[in-house]
Backbone as CSV, one residue per row, in Angstrom:
resi,resn,N_x,N_y,N_z,CA_x,CA_y,CA_z,C_x,C_y,C_z
1,MET,0.852,-1.179,0.000,0.000,0.000,0.000,0.896,1.241,0.000
2,SER,0.609,2.169,-0.923,1.427,3.377,-1.007,1.012,4.359,0.079
3,PRO,1.896,5.312,0.455,1.566,6.297,1.484,0.344,7.138,1.120
4,MET,0.100,7.377,-0.165,-1.020,8.211,-0.590,-2.362,7.535,-0.313
5,GLN,-2.425,6.227,-0.212,-3.692,5.525,-0.029,-4.292,5.771,1.349
6,ASN,-3.520,6.195,2.323,-4.018,6.428,3.670,-4.514,7.849,3.869
7,GLN,-4.386,8.696,2.882,-4.781,10.086,3.032,-6.259,10.264,2.719
8,SER,-6.816,11.342,3.248,-8.187,11.711,2.900,-8.148,13.055,2.182
9,LEU,-9.272,13.412,1.629,-9.380,14.649,0.866,-9.059,15.844,1.754
10,ASN,-8.134,16.669,1.325,-7.741,17.867,2.069,-8.705,18.990,1.731
11,LEU,-9.446,19.466,2.717,-10.406,20.542,2.509,-9.915,21.883,3.044
12,GLN,-8.698,21.915,3.542,-8.103,23.155,4.038,-7.371,23.865,2.896
13,PRO,-7.257,25.207,2.960,-6.501,25.906,1.920,-5.101,25.303,1.785
14,ASN,-4.728,24.987,0.553,-3.475,24.275,0.333,-2.737,24.794,-0.896
15,PHE,-3.047,25.991,-1.337,-2.387,26.547,-2.519,-1.024,27.101,-2.136
16,HIS,-0.041,26.813,-2.961,1.300,27.356,-2.753,2.073,27.229,-4.054
17,GLU,3.161,27.947,-4.128,4.059,27.860,-5.268,5.463,27.722,-4.706
18,THR,6.140,26.663,-5.095,7.471,26.381,-4.576,8.392,27.588,-4.770
19,GLY,9.053,27.978,-3.704,10.015,29.071,-3.755,9.402,30.455,-3.625
20,LYS,8.096,30.545,-3.542,7.440,31.851,-3.434,6.911,32.033,-2.023
21,ARG,7.173,33.210,-1.444,6.691,33.523,-0.094,5.469,34.412,-0.210
22,TYR,4.479,34.097,0.592,3.245,34.870,0.614,3.099,35.531,1.978
23,PHE,2.576,36.747,1.988,2.401,37.478,3.239,0.987,37.342,3.792
24,ARG,0.051,36.873,2.966,-1.319,36.628,3.406,-1.714,35.225,2.960
25,ALA,-2.412,34.503,3.808,-2.745,33.108,3.531,-3.631,32.942,2.300
26,PHE,-4.469,33.926,1.985,-5.392,33.765,0.866,-4.750,34.088,-0.481
27,THR,-3.595,34.711,-0.508,-2.969,35.154,-1.751,-2.703,34.020,-2.734
28,PRO,-2.174,32.852,-2.308,-1.956,31.790,-3.299,-3.259,31.324,-3.950
29,GLY,-4.343,31.290,-3.192,-5.639,30.934,-3.761,-6.099,31.967,-4.779
30,ASP,-5.843,33.230,-4.481,-6.163,34.299,-5.429,-5.347,34.131,-6.710
31,ASP,-4.075,33.786,-6.571,-3.219,33.566,-7.739,-3.752,32.417,-8.596
32,PHE,-4.208,31.340,-7.930,-4.782,30.218,-8.669,-6.044,30.653,-9.408
33,TYR,-6.926,31.365,-8.721,-8.179,31.802,-9.340,-7.901,32.683,-10.553
34,GLU,-6.939,33.579,-10.435,-6.589,34.448,-11.560,-6.075,33.619,-12.737
35,ALA,-5.236,32.616,-12.466,-4.721,31.757,-13.532,-5.848,30.952,-14.181
36,LEU,-6.800,30.491,-13.363,-7.936,29.741,-13.891,-8.799,30.612,-14.802
37,ILE,-9.066,31.837,-14.365,-9.847,32.766,-15.191,-9.105,33.061,-16.486
38,ASP,-7.793,33.276,-16.407,-6.989,33.531,-17.610,-7.043,32.345,-18.569
39,THR,-7.090,31.134,-18.037,-7.158,29.930,-18.865,-8.439,29.919,-19.707
40,HIS,-9.511,30.485,-19.170,-10.809,30.474,-19.855,-11.076,31.734,-20.675
41,ARG,-10.200,32.704,-20.561,-10.422,33.983,-21.243,-10.541,33.783,-22.754
42,ASP,-11.529,34.425,-23.347,-11.777,34.434,-24.800,-12.205,33.078,-25.365
43,LEU,-12.616,32.149,-24.511,-13.121,30.864,-24.992,-14.647,30.898,-25.054
44,SER,-15.200,30.140,-25.979,-16.658,29.981,-26.015,-17.067,29.109,-24.825
45,ASP,-18.377,29.048,-24.556,-18.856,28.180,-23.474,-18.453,26.728,-23.727
46,GLU,-18.540,26.284,-24.966,-18.176,24.904,-25.308,-16.685,24.658,-25.106
47,GLN,-15.854,25.604,-25.536,-14.412,25.475,-25.349,-14.059,25.484,-23.866
48,SER,-14.724,26.330,-23.093,-14.466,26.409,-21.663,-14.848,25.102,-20.974
49,ALA,-15.978,24.519,-21.366,-16.388,23.227,-20.798,-15.368,22.138,-21.135
50,LEU,-14.829,22.162,-22.355,-13.808,21.180,-22.744,-12.531,21.364,-21.932
51,VAL,-12.117,22.612,-21.730,-10.942,22.889,-20.901,-11.166,22.366,-19.481
52,ASN,-12.350,22.620,-18.920,-12.654,22.122,-17.576,-12.584,20.605,-17.517
53,ALA,-13.159,19.927,-18.506,-13.136,18.467,-18.529,-11.703,17.944,-18.613
54,LYS,-10.896,18.551,-19.463,-9.502,18.123,-19.591,-8.730,18.383,-18.299
55,LEU,-8.999,19.524,-17.665,-8.331,19.865,-16.412,-8.687,18.864,-15.320
56,VAL,-9.962,18.496,-15.229,-10.389,17.506,-14.239,-9.662,16.188,-14.464
57,LEU,-9.573,15.738,-15.699,-8.903,14.464,-15.982,-7.405,14.534,-15.695
58,LEU,-6.761,15.626,-16.062,-5.325,15.779,-15.794,-5.036,15.787,-14.293
59,LEU,-5.804,16.569,-13.545,-5.578,16.650,-12.100,-5.969,15.359,-11.398
60,SER,-7.017,14.691,-11.878,-7.406,13.404,-11.299,-6.313,12.373,-11.491
61,ASN,-5.712,12.363,-12.658,-4.602,11.448,-12.901,-3.434,11.762,-11.971
62,HIS,-3.186,13.034,-11.733,-2.100,13.439,-10.839,-2.377,12.975,-9.409
63,VAL,-3.612,13.138,-8.941,-3.983,12.691,-7.589,-3.891,11.174,-7.521
64,GLY,-4.552,10.504,-8.458,-4.413,9.062,-8.605,-5.153,8.193,-7.601
65,ASN,-5.450,8.696,-6.431,-6.080,7.901,-5.380,-7.590,7.896,-5.606
66,LEU,-8.130,6.725,-5.975,-9.548,6.646,-6.313,-10.457,6.986,-5.137
67,ALA,-10.082,6.614,-3.930,-10.907,6.933,-2.763,-11.019,8.450,-2.588
68,ILE,-9.927,9.155,-2.733,-9.933,10.613,-2.606,-10.734,11.231,-3.748
69,LEU,-10.559,10.720,-4.954,-11.300,11.252,-6.094,-12.804,11.026,-5.940
70,LYS,-13.200,9.850,-5.457,-14.624,9.576,-5.243,-15.197,10.480,-4.154
71,GLU,-14.420,10.726,-3.105,-14.863,11.639,-2.043,-15.045,13.054,-2.603
72,ALA,-14.099,13.492,-3.430,-14.186,14.820,-4.032,-15.401,14.923,-4.945
73,MET,-15.668,13.876,-5.731,-16.833,13.897,-6.626,-18.133,13.965,-5.830
74,ALA,-18.213,13.212,-4.748,-19.419,13.240,-3.918,-19.627,14.612,-3.302
75,LEU,-18.555,15.220,-2.808,-18.670,16.565,-2.222,-19.043,17.604,-3.275
76,ALA,-18.479,17.473,-4.470,-18.769,18.435,-5.537,-20.230,18.339,-5.967
77,ARG,-20.798,17.166,-5.875,-22.186,16.971,-6.318,-23.221,17.375,-5.260
78,GLN,-22.794,17.461,-4.012,-23.719,17.838,-2.936,-24.377,19.175,-3.249
79,ASP,-25.642,19.256,-2.943,-26.407,20.504,-3.079,-26.490,21.036,-4.502
80,VAL,-26.251,20.183,-5.493,-26.395,20.590,-6.900,-27.706,20.001,-7.394
81,ALA,-28.570,20.875,-7.867,-29.899,20.415,-8.304,-29.803,19.615,-9.577
């Protein structure tokens, strides 16, 4: 069993960039949000949906732990009509 299999989904702020110092805890999250918005800039709704789908698959592959991914999917679906 790999060390990653014992972990659970991290719901605490966890954004960071190696080698970069932040003076406020929310700043790395703001940097991520800005990069995400830039990724979608000038795309049609269909193109943006495709980018989101590809991003989900790329990041899911990076995480790799099916238990964590299933937990994340269940949480993401909560309260969605």
